[in-house]
PyMOL Python script that loads the backbone (N, CA, C, O; Angstrom):
from pymol import cmd

cmd.read_pdbstr("""\
ATOM      1  N   MET A   1      90.811 -13.247 161.537  1.00  0.00           N
ATOM      2  CA  MET A   1      89.785 -13.703 162.048  1.00  0.00           C
ATOM      3  C   MET A   1      89.316 -12.684 163.431  1.00  0.00           C
ATOM      4  O   MET A   1      90.298 -12.180 163.976  1.00  0.00           O
ATOM      5  N   THR A   2      88.363 -12.426 163.877  1.00  0.00           N
ATOM      6  CA  THR A   2      88.054 -12.048 165.075  1.00  0.00           C
ATOM      7  C   THR A   2      87.396 -12.744 165.998  1.00  0.00           C
ATOM      8  O   THR A   2      86.693 -13.606 165.471  1.00  0.00           O
ATOM      9  N   LEU A   3      87.336 -12.725 167.116  1.00  0.00           N
ATOM     10  CA  LEU A   3      86.402 -13.366 168.145  1.00  0.00           C
ATOM     11  C   LEU A   3      85.893 -12.668 169.237  1.00  0.00           C
ATOM     12  O   LEU A   3      86.637 -12.487 170.201  1.00  0.00           O
ATOM     13  N   ASP A   4      84.856 -12.282 169.249  1.00  0.00           N
ATOM     14  CA  ASP A   4      83.975 -11.381 170.204  1.00  0.00           C
ATOM     15  C   ASP A   4      82.901 -12.485 171.529  1.00  0.00           C
ATOM     16  O   ASP A   4      81.792 -13.020 171.541  1.00  0.00           O
ATOM     17  N   TYR A   5      83.832 -12.374 172.275  1.00  0.00           N
ATOM     18  CA  TYR A   5      83.307 -12.914 173.509  1.00  0.00           C
ATOM     19  C   TYR A   5      82.183 -11.885 174.434  1.00  0.00           C
ATOM     20  O   TYR A   5      81.853 -12.163 175.587  1.00  0.00           O
ATOM     21  N   THR A   6      81.699 -10.699 173.703  1.00  0.00           N
ATOM     22  CA  THR A   6      80.825  -9.634 174.265  1.00  0.00           C
ATOM     23  C   THR A   6      79.878 -10.276 175.442  1.00  0.00           C
ATOM     24  O   THR A   6      79.855  -9.994 176.640  1.00  0.00           O
ATOM     25  N   ASN A   7      79.152 -11.173 174.752  1.00  0.00           N
ATOM     26  CA  ASN A   7      78.127 -11.731 175.604  1.00  0.00           C
ATOM     27  C   ASN A   7      78.341 -13.133 176.425  1.00  0.00           C
ATOM     28  O   ASN A   7      78.424 -14.217 175.847  1.00  0.00           O
ATOM     29  N   LYS A   8      78.399 -13.014 177.501  1.00  0.00           N
ATOM     30  CA  LYS A   8      78.653 -14.470 178.408  1.00  0.00           C
ATOM     31  C   LYS A   8      77.871 -16.057 177.782  1.00  0.00           C
ATOM     32  O   LYS A   8      76.704 -16.392 177.578  1.00  0.00           O
ATOM     33  N   GLY A   9      79.133 -16.703 177.639  1.00  0.00           N
ATOM     34  CA  GLY A   9      78.631 -17.917 177.250  1.00  0.00           C
ATOM     35  C   GLY A   9      78.359 -18.112 175.729  1.00  0.00           C
ATOM     36  O   GLY A   9      77.908 -19.229 175.478  1.00  0.00           O
ATOM     37  N   LYS A  10      78.540 -17.220 174.558  1.00  0.00           N
ATOM     38  CA  LYS A  10      78.871 -17.323 173.481  1.00  0.00           C
ATOM     39  C   LYS A  10      80.209 -16.218 172.710  1.00  0.00           C
ATOM     40  O   LYS A  10      80.960 -15.340 173.134  1.00  0.00           O
ATOM     41  N   VAL A  11      79.976 -16.805 171.531  1.00  0.00           N
ATOM     42  CA  VAL A  11      81.394 -16.493 171.068  1.00  0.00           C
ATOM     43  C   VAL A  11      80.772 -16.008 169.047  1.00  0.00           C
ATOM     44  O   VAL A  11      80.293 -16.627 168.098  1.00  0.00           O
ATOM     45  N   LYS A  12      81.070 -15.004 169.258  1.00  0.00           N
ATOM     46  CA  LYS A  12      80.751 -14.565 167.663  1.00  0.00           C
ATOM     47  C   LYS A  12      82.037 -14.283 166.976  1.00  0.00           C
ATOM     48  O   LYS A  12      82.909 -13.557 167.454  1.00  0.00           O
ATOM     49  N   ILE A  13      82.136 -15.051 165.528  1.00  0.00           N
ATOM     50  CA  ILE A  13      83.435 -15.227 164.717  1.00  0.00           C
ATOM     51  C   ILE A  13      83.064 -14.023 163.658  1.00  0.00           C
ATOM     52  O   ILE A  13      81.902 -13.773 163.339  1.00  0.00           O
ATOM     53  N   PHE A  14      83.845 -13.538 163.317  1.00  0.00           N
ATOM     54  CA  PHE A  14      84.150 -12.562 162.283  1.00  0.00           C
ATOM     55  C   PHE A  14      85.148 -12.765 161.219  1.00  0.00           C
ATOM     56  O   PHE A  14      86.296 -13.069 161.545  1.00  0.00           O
ATOM     57  N   MET A  15      84.883 -12.650 160.192  1.00  0.00           N
ATOM     58  CA  MET A  15      86.474 -12.965 159.033  1.00  0.00           C
ATOM     59  C   MET A  15      86.291 -11.739 158.053  1.00  0.00           C
ATOM     60  O   MET A  15      86.658 -11.926 156.893  1.00  0.00           O
ATOM     61  N   TYR A  16      85.676 -10.293 158.444  1.00  0.00           N
ATOM     62  CA  TYR A  16      85.466  -9.533 157.508  1.00  0.00           C
ATOM     63  C   TYR A  16      86.955  -8.819 157.176  1.00  0.00           C
ATOM     64  O   TYR A  16      86.700  -7.835 156.482  1.00  0.00           O
ATOM     65  N   LYS A  17      87.863  -8.882 157.311  1.00  0.00           N
ATOM     66  CA  LYS A  17      89.464  -8.797 156.532  1.00  0.00           C
ATOM     67  C   LYS A  17      89.764  -9.636 155.772  1.00  0.00           C
ATOM     68  O   LYS A  17      90.256  -9.339 154.684  1.00  0.00           O
ATOM     69  N   TYR A  18      89.540 -10.948 156.156  1.00  0.00           N
ATOM     70  CA  TYR A  18      89.708 -11.885 155.260  1.00  0.00           C
ATOM     71  C   TYR A  18      88.702 -11.957 153.947  1.00  0.00           C
ATOM     72  O   TYR A  18      89.267 -12.377 152.937  1.00  0.00           O
ATOM     73  N   ILE A  19      87.799 -11.737 153.849  1.00  0.00           N
ATOM     74  CA  ILE A  19      86.663 -11.900 153.002  1.00  0.00           C
ATOM     75  C   ILE A  19      86.808 -10.802 152.184  1.00  0.00           C
ATOM     76  O   ILE A  19      86.758 -10.957 150.964  1.00  0.00           O
ATOM     77  N   ASN A  20      87.009  -9.539 152.753  1.00  0.00           N
ATOM     78  CA  ASN A  20      86.919  -8.361 152.060  1.00  0.00           C
ATOM     79  C   ASN A  20      88.603  -8.357 150.948  1.00  0.00           C
ATOM     80  O   ASN A  20      88.727  -7.753 149.883  1.00  0.00           O
ATOM     81  N   LYS A  21      89.694  -9.226 151.650  1.00  0.00           N
ATOM     82  CA  LYS A  21      90.778  -9.627 150.797  1.00  0.00           C
ATOM     83  C   LYS A  21      90.601 -10.448 149.578  1.00  0.00           C
ATOM     84  O   LYS A  21      90.938 -10.173 148.427  1.00  0.00           O
ATOM     85  N   MET A  22      90.003 -11.522 150.042  1.00  0.00           N
ATOM     86  CA  MET A  22      89.101 -12.598 148.717  1.00  0.00           C
ATOM     87  C   MET A  22      88.575 -11.823 147.784  1.00  0.00           C
ATOM     88  O   MET A  22      88.877 -11.952 146.597  1.00  0.00           O
ATOM     89  N   LEU A  23      87.751 -10.956 148.212  1.00  0.00           N
ATOM     90  CA  LEU A  23      86.873 -10.387 147.276  1.00  0.00           C
ATOM     91  C   LEU A  23      87.571  -9.358 146.707  1.00  0.00           C
ATOM     92  O   LEU A  23      86.919  -8.773 145.842  1.00  0.00           O
ATOM     93  N   SER A  24      89.034  -8.798 146.956  1.00  0.00           N
ATOM     94  CA  SER A  24      89.368  -7.670 146.246  1.00  0.00           C
ATOM     95  C   SER A  24      90.609  -8.559 144.996  1.00  0.00           C
ATOM     96  O   SER A  24      91.467  -7.947 144.359  1.00  0.00           O
ATOM     97  N   LYS A  25      90.437  -9.658 144.944  1.00  0.00           N
ATOM     98  CA  LYS A  25      91.312 -10.130 143.975  1.00  0.00           C
ATOM     99  C   LYS A  25      90.304 -10.861 142.872  1.00  0.00           C
ATOM    100  O   LYS A  25      90.762 -11.439 141.887  1.00  0.00           O
ATOM    101  N   LEU A  26      89.141 -10.786 143.098  1.00  0.00           N
ATOM    102  CA  LEU A  26      88.097 -11.184 141.938  1.00  0.00           C
ATOM    103  C   LEU A  26      88.406 -10.393 140.993  1.00  0.00           C
ATOM    104  O   LEU A  26      88.931  -9.318 141.283  1.00  0.00           O
ATOM    105  N   PRO A  27      88.133 -10.768 139.507  1.00  0.00           N
ATOM    106  CA  PRO A  27      88.242 -10.194 138.320  1.00  0.00           C
ATOM    107  C   PRO A  27      87.053  -8.686 138.522  1.00  0.00           C
ATOM    108  O   PRO A  27      86.091  -8.704 139.290  1.00  0.00           O
ATOM    109  N   ILE A  28      87.412  -7.580 137.701  1.00  0.00           N
ATOM    110  CA  ILE A  28      86.314  -6.361 138.188  1.00  0.00           C
ATOM    111  C   ILE A  28      85.068  -6.649 137.577  1.00  0.00           C
ATOM    112  O   ILE A  28      84.088  -6.062 138.036  1.00  0.00           O
ATOM    113  N   ASP A  29      84.843  -7.778 136.221  1.00  0.00           N
ATOM    114  CA  ASP A  29      83.713  -7.908 135.652  1.00  0.00           C
ATOM    115  C   ASP A  29      82.919  -8.957 136.557  1.00  0.00           C
ATOM    116  O   ASP A  29      81.771  -8.952 136.114  1.00  0.00           O
ATOM    117  N   MET A  30      82.978  -9.576 137.293  1.00  0.00           N
ATOM    118  CA  MET A  30      82.772 -10.701 138.522  1.00  0.00           C
ATOM    119  C   MET A  30      81.769  -9.557 139.464  1.00  0.00           C
ATOM    120  O   MET A  30      82.323  -8.971 140.394  1.00  0.00           O
ATOM    121  N   ASN A  31      80.356  -9.292 139.187  1.00  0.00           N
ATOM    122  CA  ASN A  31      79.959  -9.000 139.891  1.00  0.00           C
ATOM    123  C   ASN A  31      78.628  -9.063 139.999  1.00  0.00           C
ATOM    124  O   ASN A  31      78.193  -9.738 139.066  1.00  0.00           O
ATOM    125  N   GLY A  32      77.644  -8.615 140.812  1.00  0.00           N
ATOM    126  CA  GLY A  32      75.971  -9.176 140.670  1.00  0.00           C
ATOM    127  C   GLY A  32      75.611 -10.028 142.082  1.00  0.00           C
ATOM    128  O   GLY A  32      76.098  -9.906 143.206  1.00  0.00           O
ATOM    129  N   SER A  33      74.946 -10.607 141.762  1.00  0.00           N
ATOM    130  CA  SER A  33      73.942 -11.400 142.807  1.00  0.00           C
ATOM    131  C   SER A  33      73.568 -12.515 142.067  1.00  0.00           C
ATOM    132  O   SER A  33      73.189 -12.519 140.896  1.00  0.00           O
ATOM    133  N   ALA A  34      73.748 -13.849 143.127  1.00  0.00           N
ATOM    134  CA  ALA A  34      72.992 -15.256 143.287  1.00  0.00           C
ATOM    135  C   ALA A  34      72.506 -15.830 144.049  1.00  0.00           C
ATOM    136  O   ALA A  34      72.835 -15.644 145.220  1.00  0.00           O
ATOM    137  N   ARG A  35      71.274 -17.003 143.637  1.00  0.00           N
ATOM    138  CA  ARG A  35      71.091 -17.385 144.826  1.00  0.00           C
ATOM    139  C   ARG A  35      71.597 -18.821 145.394  1.00  0.00           C
ATOM    140  O   ARG A  35      71.192 -19.641 146.218  1.00  0.00           O
ATOM    141  N   THR A  36      72.843 -18.665 144.396  1.00  0.00           N
ATOM    142  CA  THR A  36      73.601 -20.037 144.638  1.00  0.00           C
ATOM    143  C   THR A  36      74.836 -20.031 143.853  1.00  0.00           C
ATOM    144  O   THR A  36      75.030 -19.686 142.687  1.00  0.00           O
ATOM    145  N   PRO A  37      75.730 -20.547 144.862  1.00  0.00           N
ATOM    146  CA  PRO A  37      77.054 -20.430 144.002  1.00  0.00           C
ATOM    147  C   PRO A  37      77.253 -21.558 142.487  1.00  0.00           C
ATOM    148  O   PRO A  37      78.183 -21.556 141.681  1.00  0.00           O
ATOM    149  N   ALA A  38      76.029 -22.434 142.509  1.00  0.00           N
ATOM    150  CA  ALA A  38      76.434 -22.973 141.565  1.00  0.00           C
ATOM    151  C   ALA A  38      75.738 -22.971 140.287  1.00  0.00           C
ATOM    152  O   ALA A  38      74.511 -22.995 140.187  1.00  0.00           O
ATOM    153  N   ALA A  39      76.695 -22.938 139.146  1.00  0.00           N
ATOM    154  CA  ALA A  39      76.244 -22.640 137.893  1.00  0.00           C
ATOM    155  C   ALA A  39      74.457 -22.606 137.532  1.00  0.00           C
ATOM    156  O   ALA A  39      73.734 -23.280 138.268  1.00  0.00           O
ATOM    157  N   GLY A  40      73.885 -21.884 136.502  1.00  0.00           N
ATOM    158  CA  GLY A  40      72.360 -22.239 136.363  1.00  0.00           C
ATOM    159  C   GLY A  40      71.966 -23.993 136.118  1.00  0.00           C
ATOM    160  O   GLY A  40      71.212 -24.647 136.838  1.00  0.00           O
ATOM    161  N   HIS A  41      72.733 -24.508 134.867  1.00  0.00           N
ATOM    162  CA  HIS A  41      72.591 -25.642 134.448  1.00  0.00           C
ATOM    163  C   HIS A  41      72.842 -26.620 135.207  1.00  0.00           C
ATOM    164  O   HIS A  41      72.621 -27.753 134.779  1.00  0.00           O
ATOM    165  N   PHE A  42      73.385 -26.424 136.572  1.00  0.00           N
ATOM    166  CA  PHE A  42      73.482 -27.763 137.669  1.00  0.00           C
ATOM    167  C   PHE A  42      72.262 -28.063 137.741  1.00  0.00           C
ATOM    168  O   PHE A  42      71.842 -28.831 136.875  1.00  0.00           O
ATOM    169  N   PHE A  43      71.641 -27.735 138.423  1.00  0.00           N
ATOM    170  CA  PHE A  43      70.277 -27.807 138.918  1.00  0.00           C
ATOM    171  C   PHE A  43      69.098 -28.708 137.726  1.00  0.00           C
ATOM    172  O   PHE A  43      68.105 -29.323 138.114  1.00  0.00           O
ATOM    173  N   SER A  44      69.474 -28.591 136.439  1.00  0.00           N
ATOM    174  CA  SER A  44      68.713 -28.848 135.731  1.00  0.00           C
ATOM    175  C   SER A  44      69.031 -30.176 134.925  1.00  0.00           C
ATOM    176  O   SER A  44      68.148 -30.701 134.247  1.00  0.00           O
ATOM    177  N   ALA A  45      70.376 -30.738 135.014  1.00  0.00           N
ATOM    178  CA  ALA A  45      71.077 -31.878 134.403  1.00  0.00           C
ATOM    179  C   ALA A  45      71.002 -33.063 135.149  1.00  0.00           C
ATOM    180  O   ALA A  45      71.373 -32.893 136.310  1.00  0.00           O
ATOM    181  N   ARG A  46      70.670 -34.139 134.894  1.00  0.00           N
ATOM    182  CA  ARG A  46      71.269 -35.311 135.947  1.00  0.00           C
ATOM    183  C   ARG A  46      72.126 -35.600 136.273  1.00  0.00           C
ATOM    184  O   ARG A  46      72.850 -36.211 135.486  1.00  0.00           O
ATOM    185  N   CYS A  47      72.590 -35.343 137.645  1.00  0.00           N
ATOM    186  CA  CYS A  47      73.778 -35.600 137.556  1.00  0.00           C
ATOM    187  C   CYS A  47      73.897 -37.175 138.562  1.00  0.00           C
ATOM    188  O   CYS A  47      74.669 -37.078 139.516  1.00  0.00           O
ATOM    189  N   THR A  48      73.273 -38.394 138.407  1.00  0.00           N
ATOM    190  CA  THR A  48      73.631 -39.565 139.000  1.00  0.00           C
ATOM    191  C   THR A  48      73.564 -40.864 138.518  1.00  0.00           C
ATOM    192  O   THR A  48      72.864 -40.848 137.506  1.00  0.00           O
ATOM    193  N   ARG A  49      73.849 -41.658 138.694  1.00  0.00           N
ATOM    194  CA  ARG A  49      73.988 -42.524 138.052  1.00  0.00           C
ATOM    195  C   ARG A  49      72.187 -43.269 138.011  1.00  0.00           C
ATOM    196  O   ARG A  49      71.296 -42.937 138.793  1.00  0.00           O
ATOM    197  N   GLN A  50      72.080 -44.068 137.142  1.00  0.00           N
ATOM    198  CA  GLN A  50      70.897 -44.662 137.535  1.00  0.00           C
ATOM    199  C   GLN A  50      70.305 -45.554 137.877  1.00  0.00           C
ATOM    200  O   GLN A  50      69.127 -45.677 138.213  1.00  0.00           O
ATOM    201  N   ASP A  51      71.541 -46.588 137.768  1.00  0.00           N
ATOM    202  CA  ASP A  51      71.507 -47.800 138.598  1.00  0.00           C
ATOM    203  C   ASP A  51      71.773 -47.514 140.365  1.00  0.00           C
ATOM    204  O   ASP A  51      71.454 -48.360 141.201  1.00  0.00           O
ATOM    205  N   THR A  52      72.328 -46.346 140.680  1.00  0.00           N
ATOM    206  CA  THR A  52      71.831 -46.274 142.384  1.00  0.00           C
ATOM    207  C   THR A  52      70.920 -45.403 142.739  1.00  0.00           C
ATOM    208  O   THR A  52      70.605 -45.367 143.928  1.00  0.00           O
ATOM    209  N   GLN A  53      70.164 -44.326 141.611  1.00  0.00           N
ATOM    210  CA  GLN A  53      69.426 -43.435 142.001  1.00  0.00           C
ATOM    211  C   GLN A  53      68.227 -44.207 143.200  1.00  0.00           C
ATOM    212  O   GLN A  53      68.068 -43.526 144.213  1.00  0.00           O
ATOM    213  N   THR A  54      67.719 -45.033 143.162  1.00  0.00           N
ATOM    214  CA  THR A  54      66.835 -45.559 143.659  1.00  0.00           C
ATOM    215  C   THR A  54      67.157 -46.018 145.241  1.00  0.00           C
ATOM    216  O   THR A  54      66.270 -45.937 146.090  1.00  0.00           O
ATOM    217  N   ALA A  55      68.516 -46.514 145.568  1.00  0.00           N
ATOM    218  CA  ALA A  55      68.900 -46.765 146.792  1.00  0.00           C
ATOM    219  C   ALA A  55      69.222 -45.447 147.490  1.00  0.00           C
ATOM    220  O   ALA A  55      69.021 -45.053 148.639  1.00  0.00           O
ATOM    221  N   LEU A  56      69.843 -44.847 146.313  1.00  0.00           N
ATOM    222  CA  LEU A  56      70.197 -43.423 146.922  1.00  0.00           C
ATOM    223  C   LEU A  56      69.035 -42.706 147.644  1.00  0.00           C
ATOM    224  O   LEU A  56      69.274 -42.160 148.721  1.00  0.00           O
ATOM    225  N   ALA A  57      67.951 -42.678 147.187  1.00  0.00           N
ATOM    226  CA  ALA A  57      66.580 -41.658 147.103  1.00  0.00           C
ATOM    227  C   ALA A  57      66.219 -42.368 148.460  1.00  0.00           C
ATOM    228  O   ALA A  57      65.938 -41.685 149.444  1.00  0.00           O
ATOM    229  N   PHE A  58      66.229 -43.766 148.508  1.00  0.00           N
ATOM    230  CA  PHE A  58      65.642 -44.274 149.967  1.00  0.00           C
ATOM    231  C   PHE A  58      66.150 -43.851 151.067  1.00  0.00           C
ATOM    232  O   PHE A  58      65.486 -43.447 152.021  1.00  0.00           O
ATOM    233  N   THR A  59      67.560 -43.923 151.006  1.00  0.00           N
ATOM    234  CA  THR A  59      68.845 -43.848 152.148  1.00  0.00           C
ATOM    235  C   THR A  59      68.626 -42.208 152.708  1.00  0.00           C
ATOM    236  O   THR A  59      68.547 -41.775 153.858  1.00  0.00           O
ATOM    237  N   CYS A  60      68.569 -41.519 151.393  1.00  0.00           N
ATOM    238  CA  CYS A  60      67.983 -39.815 151.815  1.00  0.00           C
ATOM    239  C   CYS A  60      67.071 -39.584 152.494  1.00  0.00           C
ATOM    240  O   CYS A  60      67.029 -38.571 153.192  1.00  0.00           O
ATOM    241  N   THR A  61      65.705 -40.862 152.434  1.00  0.00           N
ATOM    242  CA  THR A  61      64.743 -40.566 153.475  1.00  0.00           C
ATOM    243  C   THR A  61      64.506 -41.033 154.813  1.00  0.00           C
ATOM    244  O   THR A  61      63.404 -41.235 155.324  1.00  0.00           O
ATOM    245  N   ARG A  62      66.204 -41.263 155.594  1.00  0.00           N
ATOM    246  CA  ARG A  62      66.602 -42.081 156.512  1.00  0.00           C
ATOM    247  C   ARG A  62      67.096 -40.808 157.508  1.00  0.00           C
ATOM    248  O   ARG A  62      67.015 -40.878 158.734  1.00  0.00           O
ATOM    249  N   VAL A  63      67.643 -39.581 156.750  1.00  0.00           N
ATOM    250  CA  VAL A  63      68.201 -39.025 157.363  1.00  0.00           C
ATOM    251  C   VAL A  63      67.782 -38.420 158.602  1.00  0.00           C
ATOM    252  O   VAL A  63      68.497 -38.409 159.604  1.00  0.00           O
ATOM    253  N   GLN A  64      66.686 -37.940 158.546  1.00  0.00           N
ATOM    254  CA  GLN A  64      65.939 -37.276 159.401  1.00  0.00           C
ATOM    255  C   GLN A  64      66.244 -37.928 160.614  1.00  0.00           C
ATOM    256  O   GLN A  64      66.959 -37.430 161.483  1.00  0.00           O
ATOM    257  N   ALA A  65      65.649 -39.163 160.688  1.00  0.00           N
ATOM    258  CA  ALA A  65      65.397 -39.818 161.969  1.00  0.00           C
ATOM    259  C   ALA A  65      65.496 -41.202 161.870  1.00  0.00           C
ATOM    260  O   ALA A  65      64.540 -41.933 162.130  1.00  0.00           O
ATOM    261  N   PRO A  66      66.334 -41.520 161.595  1.00  0.00           N
ATOM    262  CA  PRO A  66      66.748 -42.842 161.595  1.00  0.00           C
ATOM    263  C   PRO A  66      66.720 -44.160 162.558  1.00  0.00           C
ATOM    264  O   PRO A  66      66.938 -43.831 163.724  1.00  0.00           O
ATOM    265  N   ASP A  67      66.564 -45.211 162.433  1.00  0.00           N
ATOM    266  CA  ASP A  67      65.974 -46.101 163.516  1.00  0.00           C
ATOM    267  C   ASP A  67      67.081 -47.179 163.982  1.00  0.00           C
ATOM    268  O   ASP A  67      68.247 -46.879 163.729  1.00  0.00           O
ATOM    269  N   LYS A  68      66.866 -48.254 164.557  1.00  0.00           N
ATOM    270  CA  LYS A  68      68.132 -49.050 164.685  1.00  0.00           C
ATOM    271  C   LYS A  68      68.444 -50.178 163.533  1.00  0.00           C
ATOM    272  O   LYS A  68      69.481 -50.836 163.458  1.00  0.00           O
ATOM    273  N   ASP A  69      67.138 -50.265 162.514  1.00  0.00           N
ATOM    274  CA  ASP A  69      67.644 -50.543 161.485  1.00  0.00           C
ATOM    275  C   ASP A  69      68.139 -50.006 160.342  1.00  0.00           C
ATOM    276  O   ASP A  69      68.574 -50.679 159.409  1.00  0.00           O
ATOM    277  N   ASN A  70      68.086 -48.712 160.376  1.00  0.00           N
ATOM    278  CA  ASN A  70      68.776 -48.087 159.442  1.00  0.00           C
ATOM    279  C   ASN A  70      70.536 -47.713 159.552  1.00  0.00           C
ATOM    280  O   ASN A  70      71.391 -47.280 158.779  1.00  0.00           O
ATOM    281  N   TYR A  71      70.471 -48.218 161.165  1.00  0.00           N
ATOM    282  CA  TYR A  71      72.150 -47.883 161.017  1.00  0.00           C
ATOM    283  C   TYR A  71      72.972 -49.598 160.729  1.00  0.00           C
ATOM    284  O   TYR A  71      74.192 -49.682 160.584  1.00  0.00           O
TER     285      TYR A  71
END
""", "prot")
cmd.dss("prot")
cmd.show_as("cartoon", "prot")
cmd.util.cbc("prot")
cmd.orient("prot")
């Protein structure tokens, strides 16, 4: 890990050596690109319990700006 304090009041963190070490251990046939690390079928499958879906959907709408009642 490299910490760069060049700019006063800021720090940049680089982990190039660590990342390159991890990448060097991957199988040769694992190359290419992807927009997400998840498998393609992950987003098309239903991954929720139907009995909790309504409550969870409602709760997720309160994350951005919760008020006193939401707490």
